[in-house]
N, C-alpha and C positions, 0 to 999 in steps of 0.2 A: 493511549486509549485504543482498544482493539475489540473485535468481535469475530464470531465464526459465521461463515456463510458457505454456500455450496455452488459449485459450477458444474454443469452437466458433463463437461469434457475433462475436468480436473478432479472433481470430487470435493470433499470438505477442504476448506482453506481458512486460514487466519487472515483477516483483513486488518491491517494496521492503519487506523484512522488518523492518529496523530502521534508524533514522535519529535521531541524537542529537548535539547540540553541547552540551558542558558549559557551565554558567552563566558561568564566567569568560571564555569565548571567544565568547559570543553578541554579536551586533551588529557583528561584524568582517567579515561577508560570507562566512564559512566555509560556512554552510548554503546560501546562494545558489550558491556555487562547487560544492559537492557536488551540488546538484540539476542544475546545468549539466552537470557531468561525467556524471551518471547519464543525463541526457537525451541526451547525445552517444552514450553506450554503447547506449541503446535505439534510437536512430535508425540507428546503424551496424549494429546487429544485426537491423534490419528489424522492430522491434516497432511495434505499432499504438498502444500506450498503456502507462502505468505505473499499477499498482494498489498501494495501501497502506492500512493501517488507522490510525485515530486514535481513541483512547478518548474517549468522549462528554464527559467532564469537562475535557478538555484544550483549552479554548477558545483559548488562545494558539497552539497548533499548528493548530487548525482555521482560525483567522484567517490564520495564516502561509501555509498552503497555498491557501486560497481567494483570497487577494490575488494569488497567482501563477497563478490560473486553474484550480485543481483543482475538480472537481465532487464534491459530497457525494452519492454514489450512493444513500444511504439516503433522501434527500429528493428528489433529481433523478429517479431511476429506480425507487425503491421497493424496493431490495434490502435484505435482512436477512442478517446473518452468523449462521450456525448452527454448532454443534459437537456431535459425539457424543464423550463422554468414554469412557475405557477400559471402564468398567462396561457402558455401553450397547452398545459394540462387541462385548464378550464375549457379551452377551445376544443380539444379532442374529446373531452368528456361530453360535450354537447352534440358532437357529430352523430352519435348513434341513434 
């Protein structure tokens, strides 16, 4: 599952929301083929990069992506992911 978004410093990018190959089909090149197709879509759509998240404890996925040249922005560029939950959104919405 993916969608396109825009970053003012980067430009158009493909955001990979979810990517998963079930255990029974791993090691058959399916993941590599999916990343190839996503890369083709990104290039055809004039995206400058692809962003995605990997949970910190999933070392196998981290290794998989870094072997293919992905940069871990939390260490390379110092970015942190933040979230406001609904409760905080409701509180901030009432502040004005």
